[in-house]
Structure formats: C-alpha cells, structure tokens
C-alpha positions as CSV (number, residue, x, y, z in Angstrom):
1,M,-133.4,-76.8,-30.0
2,T,-130.3,-75.9,-27.9
3,G,-127.4,-78.3,-28.0
4,I,-125.7,-79.5,-24.8
5,V,-122.0,-80.3,-24.7
6,R,-120.7,-82.4,-21.8
7,R,-117.4,-82.3,-20.2
8,G,-115.9,-83.6,-17.2
9,T,-116.7,-80.5,-14.9
10,G,-120.5,-80.2,-15.9
11,T,-122.5,-79.2,-19.0
12,L,-122.0,-76.3,-21.3
13,N,-124.4,-74.7,-23.6
14,V,-122.4,-74.3,-26.7
15,M,-124.9,-73.6,-29.5
16,R,-128.0,-71.8,-29.1
17,T,-130.2,-72.3,-32.0
18,I,-132.1,-69.9,-34.3
19,D,-134.6,-71.3,-36.7
20,L,-135.0,-69.0,-39.6
21,R,-137.3,-71.4,-41.3
22,S,-140.3,-70.3,-39.2
23,D,-139.2,-66.6,-38.5
24,P,-136.7,-65.6,-41.5
25,H,-136.2,-62.0,-39.9
26,T,-134.7,-63.1,-36.7
27,P,-131.2,-61.5,-36.4
28,I,-128.0,-63.5,-35.6
29,P,-126.9,-62.2,-32.4
30,R,-123.4,-60.9,-31.5
31,P,-122.3,-61.1,-27.9
32,V,-122.6,-57.8,-26.0
33,T,-119.4,-56.3,-24.9
34,G,-120.8,-54.4,-22.0
35,D,-119.0,-51.3,-20.9
36,E,-115.8,-51.9,-22.7
37,A,-116.9,-49.9,-25.7
38,G,-118.8,-47.5,-23.5
39,S,-118.2,-44.0,-22.2
40,A,-115.7,-45.1,-19.6
41,A,-113.2,-46.5,-22.2
42,L,-113.9,-43.6,-24.5
43,E,-113.2,-41.1,-21.8
44,A,-109.9,-42.9,-20.9
45,V,-108.8,-43.0,-24.6
46,R,-109.5,-39.1,-24.9
47,G,-107.5,-38.5,-21.7
48,V,-104.6,-40.4,-23.0
49,I,-104.5,-38.7,-26.5
50,A,-104.8,-35.3,-24.8
51,D,-101.9,-36.2,-22.5
52,V,-99.6,-37.5,-25.4
53,R,-100.4,-34.2,-27.5
54,R,-99.6,-32.1,-24.6
55,R,-96.4,-33.9,-23.0
56,G,-95.1,-36.0,-26.1
57,D,-92.5,-38.4,-25.1
58,A,-92.8,-37.9,-21.4
59,A,-96.5,-39.1,-21.7
60,L,-95.5,-42.2,-23.6
61,R,-92.8,-43.2,-21.0
62,E,-95.2,-42.6,-18.2
63,L,-98.2,-44.4,-19.7
64,T,-95.9,-47.4,-20.9
65,E,-94.8,-47.8,-17.2
66,R,-98.3,-47.6,-16.0
67,F,-100.0,-50.1,-18.5
68,D,-97.1,-52.2,-19.4
69,G,-94.9,-52.2,-16.5
70,A,-92.0,-51.3,-18.5
71,R,-89.5,-48.3,-17.6
72,L,-88.0,-47.1,-20.8
73,D,-85.1,-45.1,-21.8
74,A,-85.4,-45.2,-25.5
75,L,-88.8,-45.6,-27.1
76,R,-87.2,-46.8,-30.5
77,V,-85.9,-50.4,-30.9
78,P,-82.2,-50.4,-32.2
79,E,-81.7,-51.3,-35.8
80,Q,-79.2,-54.0,-34.7
81,D,-81.8,-55.7,-32.5
82,I,-84.1,-56.1,-35.2
83,K,-81.4,-57.5,-37.7
84,A,-80.3,-59.9,-34.6
85,A,-83.9,-61.1,-34.3
86,A,-84.2,-62.0,-37.8
87,A,-80.7,-63.7,-37.8
88,A,-81.7,-65.8,-34.8
89,A,-85.2,-66.8,-35.9
90,P,-86.1,-70.3,-36.3
91,E,-85.5,-71.3,-40.0
92,T,-89.0,-72.8,-40.2
93,L,-90.5,-69.5,-39.0
94,L,-88.2,-67.3,-41.3
95,D,-89.1,-69.5,-44.2
96,A,-92.9,-69.1,-43.4
97,M,-92.5,-65.4,-43.1
98,H,-90.8,-65.0,-46.2
99,E,-93.4,-67.2,-48.1
100,A,-96.2,-65.2,-46.5
101,A,-94.7,-61.9,-47.3
102,A,-94.3,-63.1,-51.0
103,R,-98.0,-64.3,-51.4
104,I,-99.1,-61.0,-49.6
105,R,-97.0,-58.9,-52.0
106,A,-98.4,-60.7,-55.0
107,F,-102.0,-60.2,-53.8
108,A,-101.3,-56.6,-53.0
109,E,-99.9,-55.9,-56.4
110,H,-103.4,-56.3,-57.9
111,Q,-104.9,-53.8,-55.5
112,R,-102.9,-50.7,-56.4
113,I,-104.9,-47.6,-57.8
114,A,-103.6,-46.9,-61.4
115,P,-103.2,-43.3,-62.7
116,W,-105.4,-42.6,-65.8
117,K,-106.3,-40.0,-68.5
118,A,-109.3,-39.4,-70.7
119,M,-110.8,-36.7,-73.0
120,I,-114.0,-35.4,-71.1
121,G,-115.7,-32.3,-72.7
122,G,-112.9,-31.5,-74.8
123,A,-110.4,-31.2,-71.8
124,S,-107.7,-33.7,-70.9
125,V,-108.6,-35.1,-67.3
126,G,-107.4,-37.8,-65.1
127,E,-105.9,-38.8,-61.8
128,T,-102.3,-39.0,-60.7
129,V,-101.6,-41.7,-57.9
130,Q,-98.8,-41.2,-55.3
131,P,-98.1,-43.3,-52.2
132,L,-98.3,-41.7,-48.7
133,G,-95.2,-40.7,-47.4
134,R,-95.3,-42.3,-44.1
135,A,-97.3,-45.1,-42.4
136,G,-97.9,-46.1,-39.0
137,V,-98.6,-49.9,-38.2
138,Y,-100.0,-51.1,-34.9
139,V,-99.3,-54.7,-33.7
140,P,-100.6,-56.0,-30.5
141,G,-97.8,-57.3,-28.2
142,G,-96.8,-57.8,-24.7
143,R,-97.3,-61.2,-23.6
144,A,-97.9,-62.5,-27.3
145,A,-96.5,-62.0,-30.6
146,Y,-98.1,-61.4,-34.0
147,P,-95.7,-61.6,-36.9
148,S,-98.4,-62.2,-39.4
149,S,-100.0,-58.9,-38.5
150,V,-96.6,-57.2,-39.0
151,L,-96.6,-58.7,-42.6
152,M,-100.2,-58.0,-43.3
153,C,-99.9,-54.3,-42.7
154,A,-96.4,-53.5,-43.8
155,V,-96.1,-55.4,-47.0
156,P,-99.0,-53.6,-48.8
157,A,-97.3,-50.2,-47.6
158,S,-94.2,-51.5,-49.4
159,V,-96.1,-52.4,-52.5
160,A,-97.8,-48.9,-52.6
161,G,-94.3,-47.3,-52.3
162,V,-94.5,-45.7,-49.0
163,A,-91.2,-44.7,-48.0
164,E,-91.3,-44.9,-44.2
165,V,-93.2,-47.6,-42.1
166,A,-93.2,-47.1,-38.4
167,L,-94.4,-50.0,-36.2
168,C,-95.6,-49.6,-32.6
169,T,-96.1,-52.5,-30.3
170,P,-96.3,-52.9,-26.5
171,P,-93.2,-54.0,-24.8
172,A,-93.0,-56.9,-22.0
173,A,-92.3,-55.5,-18.5
174,D,-88.5,-55.8,-19.3
175,G,-88.9,-53.5,-22.1
176,S,-88.5,-56.1,-24.8
177,V,-90.4,-56.5,-28.0
178,P,-91.1,-60.2,-29.0
179,A,-88.4,-61.6,-31.3
180,P,-90.9,-62.9,-33.9
181,T,-92.3,-59.4,-34.3
182,L,-88.9,-57.9,-34.8
183,A,-88.0,-60.6,-37.3
184,A,-91.2,-60.0,-39.2
185,A,-90.5,-56.2,-39.2
186,H,-87.2,-57.0,-41.0
187,V,-88.8,-59.2,-43.4
188,A,-91.5,-56.7,-44.3
189,G,-89.0,-53.7,-44.6
190,V,-90.4,-51.8,-41.6
191,T,-88.0,-48.8,-41.3
192,E,-88.7,-48.2,-37.4
193,V,-90.0,-49.9,-34.4
194,Y,-91.1,-48.4,-31.1
195,R,-91.9,-49.9,-27.8
196,V,-95.2,-48.1,-27.3
197,G,-98.6,-49.6,-27.3
198,G,-102.3,-48.8,-26.6
199,A,-104.0,-45.6,-27.3
200,Q,-100.8,-43.7,-26.5
201,A,-99.2,-45.2,-29.5
202,V,-102.2,-44.3,-31.8
203,A,-101.7,-40.7,-30.5
204,A,-98.1,-40.5,-30.9
205,M,-98.2,-41.8,-34.6
206,A,-101.3,-39.4,-35.3
207,Y,-99.8,-36.2,-33.8
208,G,-96.2,-37.0,-33.5
209,T,-93.6,-36.6,-30.6
210,A,-89.9,-35.7,-30.4
211,S,-89.1,-39.5,-30.9
212,I,-92.1,-40.6,-33.1
213,P,-92.8,-38.4,-36.2
214,A,-96.3,-38.2,-37.2
215,V,-97.7,-40.5,-40.0
216,E,-100.3,-40.0,-42.6
217,V,-102.2,-43.4,-42.1
218,I,-102.5,-45.8,-39.2
219,V,-103.3,-49.5,-39.8
220,G,-103.4,-52.6,-37.7
221,P,-105.5,-54.6,-35.1
222,G,-105.7,-53.9,-31.6
223,N,-107.9,-54.0,-28.3
224,I,-110.9,-51.9,-27.6
225,Y,-108.7,-49.0,-26.6
226,V,-106.6,-49.1,-29.6
227,A,-109.7,-49.3,-31.8
228,L,-111.3,-46.2,-30.1
229,A,-108.1,-44.3,-30.3
230,K,-108.1,-44.9,-33.9
231,R,-111.6,-43.8,-34.4
232,E,-110.7,-40.6,-32.5
233,V,-107.8,-39.6,-34.8
234,A,-109.6,-40.6,-37.9
235,G,-109.6,-37.4,-40.2
236,V,-106.2,-36.4,-38.6
237,V,-104.9,-39.4,-40.2
238,Q,-106.4,-42.1,-42.4
239,I,-107.2,-45.4,-40.8
240,D,-108.1,-48.8,-42.1
241,N,-111.0,-49.6,-39.9
242,V,-112.2,-49.7,-36.3
243,A,-111.8,-53.3,-35.5
244,G,-114.1,-55.3,-33.0
245,P,-113.8,-58.9,-31.9
246,S,-113.2,-61.7,-34.4
247,E,-116.1,-63.3,-36.5
248,I,-116.6,-66.3,-38.7
249,A,-119.8,-67.4,-40.3
250,I,-119.7,-70.8,-41.7
251,V,-122.5,-71.7,-44.3
252,A,-122.7,-75.4,-44.6
253,G,-124.8,-77.7,-46.6
254,D,-125.5,-81.6,-46.6
255,G,-122.6,-83.9,-46.0
256,V,-120.0,-81.5,-44.4
257,D,-117.5,-83.1,-42.0
258,P,-118.6,-81.8,-38.5
259,A,-114.8,-82.0,-37.6
260,I,-113.9,-79.4,-39.9
261,V,-116.7,-77.1,-38.8
262,A,-115.7,-77.6,-35.0
263,A,-112.1,-77.0,-35.7
264,D,-112.7,-73.7,-37.6
265,L,-115.1,-72.5,-34.8
266,I,-112.4,-73.2,-32.1
267,A,-109.7,-71.6,-34.1
268,Q,-111.8,-68.4,-34.5
269,A,-112.6,-68.5,-30.8
270,E,-109.0,-68.6,-30.1
271,H,-108.8,-64.9,-30.9
272,G,-110.5,-64.0,-27.7
273,P,-113.6,-63.0,-26.0
274,N,-116.9,-61.4,-27.6
275,G,-116.5,-63.0,-30.9
276,S,-119.3,-64.3,-33.2
277,F,-119.2,-67.8,-34.6
278,P,-122.7,-68.6,-36.4
279,L,-123.1,-72.0,-38.1
280,I,-125.8,-71.4,-40.9
281,T,-127.2,-74.7,-42.3
282,W,-130.0,-76.4,-43.9
283,D,-128.8,-79.7,-42.7
284,E,-130.6,-80.0,-39.2
285,A,-128.4,-83.2,-38.3
286,L,-125.3,-81.2,-38.8
287,V,-125.8,-79.1,-35.7
288,P,-125.8,-82.0,-33.0
289,A,-122.9,-83.5,-35.0
290,V,-120.9,-80.3,-34.7
291,E,-121.6,-80.1,-31.0
292,A,-120.3,-83.4,-30.5
293,A,-117.2,-82.7,-32.6
294,L,-116.6,-79.7,-30.5
295,E,-116.8,-81.5,-27.3
296,R,-114.4,-84.3,-28.7
297,T,-111.9,-81.5,-29.8
298,L,-112.1,-79.6,-26.7
299,A,-111.6,-82.7,-24.7
300,A,-108.6,-83.7,-26.8
301,I,-106.9,-80.3,-26.6
302,D,-107.6,-80.1,-22.8
303,A,-109.3,-76.8,-23.5
304,G,-109.8,-74.6,-20.5
305,P,-112.7,-72.6,-19.1
306,D,-111.9,-69.5,-21.1
307,L,-112.0,-71.0,-24.5
308,R,-115.3,-72.7,-23.6
309,S,-116.9,-69.7,-22.5
310,I,-116.0,-67.8,-25.6
311,L,-117.6,-70.5,-27.7
312,E,-120.5,-70.6,-25.5
313,A,-121.1,-66.9,-25.8
314,G,-120.3,-66.8,-29.5
315,C,-121.6,-69.9,-31.2
316,T,-125.2,-69.9,-32.8
317,A,-126.7,-72.6,-34.9
318,V,-128.8,-71.0,-37.5
319,L,-131.3,-73.3,-39.3
320,V,-132.5,-72.2,-42.7
321,A,-134.8,-73.8,-45.4
322,G,-132.0,-73.9,-48.0
323,R,-129.0,-72.4,-49.7
324,E,-130.7,-69.0,-50.6
325,Q,-132.1,-68.3,-47.2
326,G,-128.8,-69.2,-45.7
327,L,-127.0,-66.9,-47.9
328,D,-129.6,-64.1,-47.3
329,A,-128.9,-64.6,-43.4
330,A,-125.2,-64.4,-44.1
331,E,-125.5,-61.1,-46.0
332,R,-127.6,-59.7,-43.2
333,F,-125.0,-60.7,-40.5
334,A,-121.9,-59.3,-42.7
335,P,-119.2,-61.3,-41.1
336,E,-115.5,-60.5,-41.0
337,H,-114.9,-64.0,-42.5
338,I,-117.2,-66.5,-44.2
339,E,-116.7,-70.0,-45.1
340,L,-118.9,-71.3,-47.8
341,I,-119.0,-75.3,-47.7
342,F,-121.6,-76.6,-50.0
343,E,-121.9,-77.6,-53.6
344,G,-121.9,-74.4,-55.9
345,A,-120.0,-72.3,-53.3
346,A,-117.7,-70.9,-56.0
347,E,-120.6,-69.3,-57.8
348,A,-122.3,-68.1,-54.7
349,A,-118.9,-66.4,-53.5
350,E,-119.2,-64.3,-56.9
351,H,-122.4,-62.7,-55.7
352,L,-122.0,-62.3,-52.1
353,R,-121.8,-58.6,-51.1
354,N,-121.4,-58.5,-47.4
355,A,-118.2,-60.1,-46.0
356,G,-114.7,-59.1,-45.4
357,A,-113.3,-62.3,-46.8
358,I,-114.9,-65.2,-48.4
359,F,-113.6,-68.7,-48.0
360,V,-114.7,-71.2,-50.7
361,G,-115.0,-74.9,-50.1
362,P,-113.6,-77.5,-47.4
363,W,-110.0,-76.8,-48.4
364,S,-109.9,-73.1,-47.7
365,P,-110.0,-72.5,-43.8
366,V,-109.8,-69.1,-42.4
367,S,-106.6,-70.1,-40.9
368,L,-105.0,-70.0,-44.3
369,G,-106.2,-66.4,-44.7
370,D,-104.8,-65.5,-41.3
371,Y,-101.3,-66.4,-42.5
372,L,-100.7,-67.5,-45.9
373,A,-103.4,-67.0,-48.7
374,G,-102.0,-63.8,-49.5
375,S,-105.2,-62.0,-48.8
376,N,-105.1,-59.6,-45.9
377,H,-106.5,-60.7,-42.3
378,V,-107.0,-57.0,-41.3
379,L,-110.7,-57.0,-42.1
380,P,-114.0,-55.2,-41.0
381,T,-116.0,-56.5,-38.3
382,A,-119.3,-55.9,-36.6
383,A,-121.4,-55.9,-39.7
384,S,-119.2,-52.9,-41.2
385,A,-118.3,-55.4,-44.1
386,R,-121.7,-53.9,-45.5
387,F,-119.7,-50.8,-46.5
388,A,-116.0,-51.4,-45.8
389,S,-113.2,-53.4,-47.2
390,G,-110.2,-55.1,-45.5
391,L,-106.8,-53.6,-45.5
392,R,-105.5,-53.2,-49.0
393,T,-102.8,-51.3,-51.1
394,S,-105.1,-48.5,-51.8
395,H,-105.2,-47.5,-48.1
396,F,-101.6,-46.5,-48.6
397,Q,-102.3,-44.4,-51.8
398,R,-103.8,-41.1,-52.6
399,A,-105.3,-39.9,-56.0
400,S,-105.3,-36.3,-57.2
401,A,-107.4,-35.3,-60.1
402,V,-105.6,-33.5,-63.0
403,I,-107.7,-31.1,-65.4
404,A,-106.0,-29.5,-68.6
405,G,-108.5,-27.5,-70.7
406,N,-108.1,-25.3,-73.5
407,R,-110.0,-22.3,-74.8
408,D,-112.6,-24.5,-76.6
409,S,-113.2,-26.8,-73.7
410,L,-113.9,-23.9,-71.2
411,Q,-116.1,-22.2,-73.8
412,A,-118.2,-25.4,-74.2
413,A,-118.6,-25.3,-70.2
414,R,-119.0,-21.5,-70.0
415,R,-122.8,-21.5,-69.9
416,H,-123.2,-24.5,-67.6
417,V,-120.7,-23.1,-65.2
418,A,-122.9,-19.8,-65.1
419,A,-126.2,-21.7,-64.6
420,F,-124.7,-23.5,-61.6
421,A,-123.3,-20.3,-60.1
422,E,-126.4,-18.5,-60.4
423,A,-128.5,-21.4,-58.6
424,E,-126.0,-21.7,-55.9
425,G,-125.6,-18.0,-55.3
426,L,-121.9,-17.9,-56.2
427,P,-121.6,-15.3,-58.9
428,N,-117.7,-15.0,-58.7
429,H,-117.5,-18.6,-59.8
430,A,-119.1,-17.5,-63.1
431,R,-116.9,-14.4,-63.3
432,A,-113.7,-16.4,-62.9
433,V,-114.6,-18.3,-66.1
434,E,-115.7,-15.2,-68.0
435,A,-112.4,-13.3,-67.2
436,R,-110.7,-15.6,-69.5
437,F,-112.6,-14.6,-72.4
438,H,-112.3,-10.7,-71.9
439,E,-109.9,-9.1,-74.4
C-alpha cells in the first residue's frame, strides 16, 4: 500500500509502505545520496586539506573567496563584534539562549568522567582525568544561522574545563558572520571565532595555521565536505562523529494524533535533503491519517517543492505486528532520533539500545531536544548509533592510568609477567621486572 498525497499542482507519493508483518527482515531504506559521498567529494576534500597544510592562511583566504565569495583581510572576528552581537540580540532570543545553555550545562554535568583509585593486586591503581586544552567547534553558516549548535558544542567543552574554544563558521559574501551565531558564542564562552568554513576550516583546526592554532578535538555538524574532512583528520585530532543527513523514526501505537506525527516528520525534513523519516506502527489506520495530516499541514504552510521532495524521498510507513516487532525494526534501523508514542513507552526506552536520542511520549518532540531539553543535538546518524554516542562532556576529557606499586605487589605479579613475556617473545619485559629484585 502506497499513500498518495494530493496538492494543487498534482500528486506526490509521500509514504511508501513496508509490511514487516509478512516479511520481518525487510530493511527500512535510507535515501541514496549518490556521488556526494563518493570519490569526487573525497578527492576534493583531500585536496583542500593538503592545500591548507601547505599554504596555511593564504589557502584559507583563497578558498573562502572561492566557496563563499568573501574576500577577507582578517580571519578572526574581533572580540568587540561578538560582544556587540550579544548586546544587540533580541531579548527573547537572548533569554532562550541563556535558558538553553543552563539546561545543556546541567545535563553535561552528569556526563563528566570522574577520577578514581582502587587497590588491585596489592598496588594502588586508578585514573586521573584532565580536560583537553583546546577544542574546535564547527557551525554551519553563510546564509543561515545556527546558534543552538554553538551552545550544544561549546557548553559541554566549558563543563569539561577546556580553556580555549575556537569556533569556525562560513562567512556571508560580505565577510560577516550571522549575529545570532556570534551572540551564542558569547553566551557559551567561546574564546575565538573565525570566518572560515568547509573542509578548509577542519584542516585549519586540525593542523593549525598562523591565524588559527591547532586544536585537540573538533566537534559540530556540517555538510558532506565537512563530514569527510573530519573523517580524514580523525587520529590527528579527536572528532565527535561523521554526521550524515538527519533522521527520525517514530514508533506509534493506537490512538496517536496523526497531526503530531505529521508535524514531527515535516520538522525533521526541514533539516534538508537525504533525510530518513520512517513511521513504524501497528495501527494500519494511522498511515493514511498521517498522509492526510501531512497534506493539510503542507498546504497550510504553503510548502514548496523542496520540502515536499525531501518528504517523498525520506518518508516510509513501516507496518508491524505489534510493539515488540516495531521496536525490533527500530533497533535495526538505529536512528539518530526516535520518538516512542505508545503506552509503555517509558519502560521501552530503558531497554532500547540503538538510538542517538530517545523521546518518550507525545509531549517530548525532537524539536525540544534540538533546542532546550538539555540533551545534545549532535548525534550519530546512518545507523552509527549501533556503536556511537552523541556529543557529550567526555569528548572533551582524557583519562590517564596511574599505577603505584610496591615491592610486594610487584613480587606477586613477577611470575605472571615472566609467563607473558616468554609467550610473546619479549624477554626484556621480564628482565625489567627482575632487575628490581637484584641486590
């Protein structure tokens, strides 16, 4: 069954349908992104990184003019411009940013790695925990502003104790950075803002230039070129994840308001093309009801062809036999965001493994998590929630093991070290222990 949504200019297939009741192993599809993630983009990214490593600031200026149309003298935004943007921000936005920052901070406080000590084998062992010294935040920009992403990335770094937080964002053609981005940087305690975007910004933060000192971790969302650049420099610096198009899976039971589901699907599609938006339900009547609600909403907001095409490519209705099959399908899909809207959702959330962020019940929309829940909106996509977590305070910390033995504890380990050293063909490992027992 494929739903047809009607509009004034024709018909649009919004929701293809997969029936897992008859074939439980059918995968939920994700849109194919074509060559964007292929060799041409990767080759371009590698060329940009090599150019920045070789020519530094000169390459950054040329690439910024080529890609953003901005001819820059200074790459860094003056501190007074950041303060002025915060002072001039609308009071409602400034209040929202301060409230969001407070909630993000409260959430992030629970995510810190703590130092510890214990006695193992007669020795005192444990870990010390230190913040990274310098963090790089990437925030998309140019024609749009994303102050929420500034807060999501910079506030956990502050909670971790990072001393320097550098933010890179693409400038507009006149070299300006959106005022909301600068205001959010001020609220979040960002120490430096640079008018540099794309793969060149990632390269600059990873390797350093005369104007942009190198960082130890790079976090934040971006387009395919930014994502590929982060993947290329992983290992030179730490990264949060390699983000792809946005995703939401909605697991809905009987009696769910279709207008809520439609609103959340449309909100997620607003992030851009190639997103994935499956509706997983055992209420077969919900599918046509959501399709009708989609059409009503799209008509009411006078949606253009871009938003409609994103929904058409990404929306899938997944029919399941019941809650357990629905949750199993969601686990296999491993979405960036998942909404659980059915009786018993809170209990189910406790056992759900594969999801970047879980939203429980009809009063917990993903939009709340995007801005104000306190949880982070920089999350794993493309099924990487099977093994990865969203951005968290621990991304900005490192732990070092500390071992403090004594003669008795080393004596207890002596023969075991010798056995391992012999098995691995490393006799000097054993001799390093034995040397301590020679008179």
